[in-house]
C-alpha positions in Angstrom: 110.3 46.8 94.3 109.7 48.7 97.5 109.8 52.5 97.5 112.4 52.4 100.3 114.9 50.9 97.8 114.1 53.1 94.8 117.2 55.3 95.6 120.7 54.4 94.4 122.2 51.5 96.3 125.2 52.0 98.7 128.6 51.2 97.3 130.5 48.0 98.1 132.9 50.0 100.3 130.0 51.4 102.3 128.4 48.0 102.9 131.7 46.5 104.0 132.3 49.5 106.3 128.8 49.0 107.8 129.6 45.4 108.5 132.9 46.2 110.1 131.3 48.9 112.3 129.0 46.1 113.6 131.8 43.9 114.9 131.8 45.3 118.5 128.0 45.0 118.7 128.2 41.4 117.4 131.0 40.5 119.7 129.3 41.9 122.8 126.3 39.7 122.2 128.2 36.5 121.3 128.2 34.9 124.7 124.4 35.5 125.2 123.8 34.2 121.6 125.8 31.0 122.4 123.6 30.4 125.5 120.4 31.1 123.6 121.6 28.9 120.7 120.6 31.5 118.2 121.7 34.9 117.0 120.0 37.8 118.7 117.1 39.6 117.0 119.0 42.9 117.5 121.9 41.6 115.4 119.7 40.3 112.6 117.8 43.6 112.7 121.0 45.6 112.3 122.1 43.4 109.4 118.8 44.0 107.8 118.9 47.8 108.4 122.4 48.0 106.9 121.1 46.4 103.7 123.5 43.5 103.9 120.9 40.9 103.0 120.4 42.7 99.7 123.9 42.4 98.3 123.2 39.4 96.1 119.4 40.1 95.6 118.2 41.0 92.1 118.0 44.7 91.5 114.5 44.3 90.0 113.4 43.0 93.5 115.0 45.7 95.6 118.5 44.3 95.7 122.0 45.6 95.0 123.1 42.8 92.6 126.7 43.2 93.5 129.8 41.1 92.8 130.1 38.2 95.2 133.3 39.6 96.7 131.2 42.2 98.6 129.1 39.5 100.1 132.1 37.5 101.3 133.9 40.6 102.6 130.8 41.3 104.7 130.5 37.7 105.8 134.1 37.6 106.9 133.8 40.9 108.8 130.7 39.7 110.7 132.5 36.4 111.6 135.2 38.4 113.2 132.6 39.5 115.8 131.1 36.1 116.1 131.5 33.2 113.7 127.9 32.1 114.2 126.7 35.5 113.0 129.0 35.2 109.9 127.6 31.8 109.3 123.9 32.8 109.6 124.5 35.8 107.4 126.3 33.6 104.8 123.3 31.3 104.6 120.5 33.8 104.8 122.4 36.2 102.5 123.0 33.8 99.7 119.3 32.7 99.2 118.4 36.0 97.5 121.0 35.1 94.8 119.2 31.7 94.3 115.9 33.6 93.8 117.5 35.2 90.8 117.4 31.8 89.1 113.8 30.9 90.0 110.6 31.3 88.0 109.0 34.7 88.3 105.9 33.3 89.9 108.0 31.7 92.7 109.8 35.0 93.3 106.5 36.9 93.5 105.2 34.4 96.0 108.1 35.3 98.3 108.7 39.0 97.6 105.5 40.2 96.0 104.4 42.0 99.1 107.7 42.5 101.0 111.1 42.3 99.3 112.8 41.9 102.6 111.4 38.4 103.3 114.1 35.9 104.0 114.6 32.2 103.2 116.4 29.5 105.1 117.4 26.1 103.7 118.6 22.6 104.1 119.8 21.4 100.8 120.6 17.7 101.4 118.1 15.7 99.3 116.6 13.8 102.2 113.0 14.7 101.4 110.7 12.5 99.4 108.5 14.1 96.7 105.6 12.4 94.9 104.6 13.8 91.5 101.0 15.0 91.5 98.9 17.2 89.3 100.6 20.6 89.1 103.5 19.8 91.4 104.6 17.5 94.1 103.6 16.2 97.6 106.7 16.7 99.8 107.5 14.9 103.1 110.8 14.9 105.0 112.9 15.7 108.0 115.8 18.0 107.4 118.7 19.0 109.7 121.1 21.9 109.9 118.8 24.7 108.8 120.9 27.7 110.0 119.0 30.9 110.8 115.6 29.3 110.3 114.1 31.3 113.1 114.5 34.5 110.9 113.0 33.1 107.7 109.5 33.0 106.3 110.3 30.4 103.6 112.5 27.3 103.4 114.4 25.8 100.5 114.5 22.0 101.0 116.3 19.3 99.1 114.4 16.2 98.0 114.2 13.5 95.4 111.2 12.7 93.2 110.1 9.2 93.8 109.7 6.7 90.9 111.0 9.2 88.3 113.1 6.5 86.5 116.4 7.1 84.8 118.7 9.7 86.5 117.5 10.8 89.9 115.3 13.9 89.8 116.8 15.8 92.7 115.3 19.2 93.4 115.0 22.2 95.8 111.5 22.8 97.0 110.3 26.2 98.2 107.9 25.8 101.2 106.3 28.7 103.2 106.7 28.9 107.0 103.0 28.1 107.5 103.6 24.6 106.0 106.7 23.3 108.0 107.6 22.9 111.6 110.9 23.8 113.3 112.1 21.2 115.8 114.3 22.4 118.7 117.3 20.1 118.1 120.4 22.4 118.0 122.5 21.2 121.0 126.1 21.2 119.7 129.7 21.9 120.6 130.4 24.6 118.0 128.6 27.2 116.0 126.1 27.1 118.9 124.4 30.4 118.0 123.5 29.5 114.5 120.2 28.0 115.5 120.5 25.3 112.9 117.4 23.5 113.8 115.5 20.7 112.1 112.7 21.3 109.6 109.8 18.9 109.3 107.3 18.7 106.4 104.4 16.3 106.2 102.7 15.7 102.8 102.7 19.3 101.7 101.9 20.4 98.1 104.6 22.3 96.3 103.7 23.7 92.9 106.2 22.7 90.2 107.1 26.4 89.6 108.4 26.5 93.2 111.0 23.9 92.6 114.5 23.9 91.0 116.3 20.9 89.6 119.8 20.4 90.9 120.9 19.4 87.4 120.0 22.9 86.3 122.3 24.3 89.0 125.1 22.2 87.6 124.4 23.3 84.0 124.0 27.0 85.0 120.5 27.4 83.5 117.2 28.7 85.0 114.0 30.6 84.2 115.2 33.6 86.1 118.2 34.2 83.9 115.9 35.6 81.2 115.1 38.5 83.5 118.2 38.8 85.7 121.0 39.4 83.2 123.8 40.3 85.5 126.9 38.0 85.3 126.2 37.4 89.1 123.4 34.9 88.2 125.7 33.0 85.8 128.2 32.1 88.5 127.7 28.3 89.2 125.4 27.5 92.1 128.0 25.5 94.1 130.7 28.1 93.7 128.5 30.7 95.4 127.1 28.4 98.1 130.1 26.5 99.4 132.2 29.6 99.8 129.4 30.9 102.1 130.1 28.1 104.6 133.9 28.1 104.3 134.6 31.8 104.4 133.3 32.4 108.0 136.3 30.4 109.2 138.6 33.2 107.8 136.9 35.8 110.0 137.0 33.6 113.1 140.7 32.9 112.6 141.4 36.6 112.2 139.5 37.3 115.4 141.4 34.5 117.2 144.7 36.0 115.9 143.8 39.5 117.1 142.9 38.2 120.5 146.1 36.2 120.7 148.3 39.2 119.9 146.7 41.1 122.7 146.9 38.1 125.0 150.6 37.5 124.2 151.5 41.1 124.9 150.5 40.7 128.5 151.8 37.2 129.1 155.1 35.9 130.3 156.4 32.3 130.7 159.4 30.5 132.1 161.5 31.7 129.1 160.4 35.3 129.4 157.8 37.5 127.5 155.5 35.7 125.1 156.2 38.2 122.4 159.8 37.2 122.4 159.0 33.5 122.0 160.0 32.1 118.6 157.1 29.7 118.5 154.7 32.6 119.2 156.3 34.8 116.5 156.2 32.0 113.9 152.5 31.1 114.4 151.5 34.8 114.2 153.4 35.2 110.9 151.9 32.0 109.4 148.4 32.8 110.4 148.6 36.4 109.0 150.1 35.1 105.7 147.5 32.4 105.4 144.6 34.7 105.9 146.0 37.0 103.2 146.5 34.1 100.8 143.0 32.6 101.4 141.3 36.0 100.7 143.4 36.5 97.6 142.4 33.1 96.2 138.8 33.8 97.0 138.9 37.1 95.1 140.8 35.7 92.2 138.4 32.8 91.8 135.3 35.0 92.0 136.7 37.4 89.5 137.4 34.6 87.1 133.9 33.2 87.5 132.4 36.7 86.9 134.4 36.9 83.6 132.8 33.6 82.5 129.4 35.1 83.3 130.1 38.2 81.4 130.9 36.1 78.3 127.8 34.0 78.8 130.0 30.9 79.2 129.8 28.0 81.7 133.1 27.5 83.5 134.6 24.0 82.8 134.1 21.3 85.4 137.8 20.9 86.0 138.1 24.6 87.0 135.0 24.3 89.2 136.6 21.2 91.0 139.7 23.2 91.6 137.8 26.1 93.1 135.7 23.8 95.2 138.9 22.2 96.6 140.3 25.6 97.3 137.1 26.5 99.2 137.3 23.3 101.3 141.0 24.0 101.9 139.9 27.1 103.8 138.2 25.2 106.6 140.9 22.6 106.8 143.7 25.2 106.9 141.9 27.5 109.4 141.3 24.5 111.7 144.9 23.5 111.7 146.2 27.0 112.3 143.6 27.7 115.0 144.7 24.5 116.8 148.3 25.7 116.8 147.2 29.1 118.1 145.3 27.4 120.9 148.3 25.4 121.8 150.4 28.5 121.9 148.1 30.1 124.5 149.4 27.7 127.2 147.3 26.5 130.1 145.6 29.9 130.7 144.2 29.9 127.2 141.6 27.2 128.2 139.7 29.4 130.6 136.2 30.3 129.5 137.0 34.0 129.9 139.3 33.7 127.0 137.9 33.5 123.4 140.3 30.8 122.1 138.4 27.6 122.9 135.1 28.9 121.6 136.7 30.1 118.3 138.4 26.8 117.8 135.2 24.9 118.5 133.3 27.0 115.9 136.0 26.6 113.2 136.1 22.8 113.8 132.3 22.7 113.6 132.4 24.4 110.2 134.9 21.8 109.1 132.3 19.1 109.5 130.0 20.6 106.8 129.7 18.4 103.7 131.1 21.1 101.5 134.1 21.5 103.7 135.2 17.8 103.6 138.8 18.5 102.5 139.9 14.9 101.8 136.8 14.0 99.8 136.9 17.1 97.7 140.7 16.6 97.1 140.1 13.1 95.9 137.4 14.3 93.5 139.6 16.9 91.9 142.7 14.7 92.0 140.8 12.1 90.0 140.2 14.6 87.3 143.8 15.7 87.2 144.8 12.1 86.7 142.3 11.6 83.9 140.1 9.3 86.0 136.3 9.8 86.4 135.5 11.8 89.5 132.4 11.2 91.6 129.3 13.0 90.4 128.9 16.3 92.2 125.9 18.5 91.8 127.4 21.2 94.0 129.9 22.5 91.5 
């Protein structure tokens, strides 16, 4: 643990206040970040200086080991300034939590000299791993590694070849010196996330630097012997997929705030926009929806924390419900953002307005595998009906 973090950590309220204070700085740099296709170094540096990457990091490694709600509150606040920043923070900020599950040797490889080192990821198991003495030889081409420019390690999904029986799917920890970043992020939404491709060619990964996905499903791991907080007993998927659905809440809030200011200055054939019943209704619906989505997020995380306090693994049915409620966020935000966009009228499409960019970002988030509303609904619905749902390691 570094001497700089030997003092008492800030409170959750202080950390959220720091994130909210950053919103104007983040918003002012959003257009340039979109053009550059990555978040600015100044924003990443400010997040680092504020201690926000340490919220889910184990205390024994300089972290604050806080409840997940603080992490999501910070994420949503940053997304109000720029959804791409909220997204990148959500990805980079969750990996310190995963390190709490890893073998101590692996954690020491990453943080042994500097406990502020960051990890990026691409979790889809597209890599091919060959078992060799002491570990694996890994090869693959991964897409969608958000924030990879600011990380010194990558967590990459892959399957062990010829393992027999059930597929041996793992996460592999690879240092920056052993993978390449390909400039491939040319997209219509979440443009500033810098979610480039990662390429690995026949790299040796020691077995202690891997984690089986089945262990994530079963909520076990070598790190749990040392990191005793209920935080590290919350299921892997529950933490991760909320990190890619919650940014939409912040973006929708920013879109609503901009719309309220826009409507106050606008008039149409029927008079002032603020007197238009359609405008009034959509503002009420969006405000209520944001409140409801935050409440469900907090309720679910509080329930998962209680399971962790008791040392119990939450039942799969409950985890399917919570995954559905997470995917619902992206679906619901996209639908409401579309209606807000429509209510702006013709003038809302101009690039000087924020509405089109916000809608594009929210729709891009909806494309993530964890945010596939229909697929997740069918999976949970099968359980409700007593049928066998599809296998899902991300619960």
